[in-house]
N, C-alpha and C positions, 0 to 999 in steps of 0.2 A: 406530636413530639416537636419541640422547638428546633432540633437539629435537622429535621426533614423539611425540605422545601419542595413544593410541587411546581412543575412547569405548566400544569393544566391552567388554561386561562391566561397564559403569558402573552397572548397577542400574536403568536405565530400563525401565519395565514396558510401555511403548507404543512404537509406531514414531515415527520422527522426521518431523514434518510441516513443518519449516522450520528454517533456520538462517541467521543474518545477522551481519555485522560492520558496525556503524554507523561514521560518519565519525570519531567520537571514540575509536574503538578497542574499544568494548564489544562483546562477542560474546553473542548470545542464541540459544537453541535451544528449539524447541517440540516436546515429546514428549507425545503424547496431547493432553490439554486443558491441560497445564501449561507455563508459560514458565520457562526457566532462564537465569541469567546466569553467564557464566564469570568466576570470581574466584579468584585464587590457585590456578590449575591445576585447578579443579573447578567443576562446574556447581551453582549453588545455586538452589533454587526461589524463585519470586516468588509468595507465597501468595495475594495479592489479585487475581491475574490468572487467569481461566479462559476459555480460547478454545474455544468450542463447535464442534461439527461434527467431521467426519472427513477433510475434504479438506486439501490442502496450504495452508499459511499464506503469504500474500504480504506482503512488507514493503516499505515505501517510507519515505524520509526527506527532510525539507526543511531540514536543518541545525538547526532548533529542536525539531522533533518527529519521531517515527517512528510510523507507523501499521502495525498488524498486523491483517490481514483474512482471515477464513475464513467462508464461508457467511453466517450471520446475525450474526456477532460481529466488531466492529471495536474494537480497543483503541488508545489513543494513549499515547505515552510522551513526556513533556516531557524532552528529553535534557539540558537545563540543570539542572533541579531533580531529575531522576530520579523524577518522579511519574507514576503510571499513571492513566488514566481510560478509561471506556468511552463510545464514541459512543452517544448515546441519540437522542432526537427531533431534536437539532440536525443529525444526518446528513441529514435531510430525505427521502432515498430509500434503498431497499435497493441494495446494490452488491456486485459479485462480484470486481472488480479495481481496482487502484490503482497509479498511477505518480506520479513527481514530474517537473515541468518548470517552469523559471523560478521555483523556490522555492515552488511551489504543489502541493498534492496534487490529482490528477485521478482521479475515479472514473467507472466506467460506471454507468448507472442500469439495474438489472436488468430484463430483459424489454422494453427500449425501444431506440431508436436514439440515446439521449441520453448525454451526459457532463456532469458537474458538477465544480466545483473550489472550493478554499478560497481565502481571502485569502493574500497573500504571507507566508511564514514563520509560518503560523498553522494552526489546525485549524477556524477559524470559516468557515462557509459561508453566503453570502448567498442568499436564495431566488431571486434573478435570475442567479446564477452558473451558468448551464447553456447548452448548445448541442446541436443535433441534427446528427448525421452526415447530410450532405445528398445526396451523389452518388447513392447507392442506399440508400434508407431501409430498413434491416433492423436487427435487434437487435444491439447492440454486445456482443460476446462476450469481447473481450480488448483490453488497452491495452499498448503498449510505447513506450518513448522510445529514440531513436537519433539521434545527431548533431544534437542540439537540435531534434528533430522529434518530434511525437506521432503514432504510428501507431495508428489506430483500426480494429480488425478486427471486421467484422460477420459474420453467418452466411454471407453470400455475397459480401461486398465488403471492400475495404480502402481507407481514406482516410489521407492524410498531411496533418497540420496543422502549423502553425508558431506560435511565440510572437510576438504582435504588439507587445508592450510597452505596449499600451493597458490601463489599469486596469479599464475597464468590460467589454471583450471581449478578454481576453488571448490567445485562441487563435482561429485561423481556418484554413480549408482552403487548402492550396496549390493554385494554379491548375494545371490539366492533370493532376491525379492522380485 
């Protein structure tokens, strides 16, 4: 089919660790440690971005920014200016997973039962923007969003949270979950 284009034999020397289409239509692929952007029917490397590790890359977007996370590396892309940056000390805590809900990025805090989040439509994180999964305090291993709810998966438990609309505490556990 003429509309279908294969990536097989495209010259990538490493396995694909992730691929995403952002809301503006841009397509990105991560092969090995390199990020590529689809332009004019071919993937072009983004030389200033190096995503370390060997695990899959998780991508989340909040309309103004996209975050690419894998192991100890988190890059941000300003989708308006097309500028890349690496989260450094402003990330506050190491994280393994990321999702978006209510136009905020939400991260798990590695090795704890905590989550933390950014300001709305931003990558800025306030030191007080965190909460602890409360029903069964175990380490948060994964985050997912579904039907405007935040699902927090622990080693032995799952909690469902919702967006409160409150700027100081934007997420809270749903009662009875």
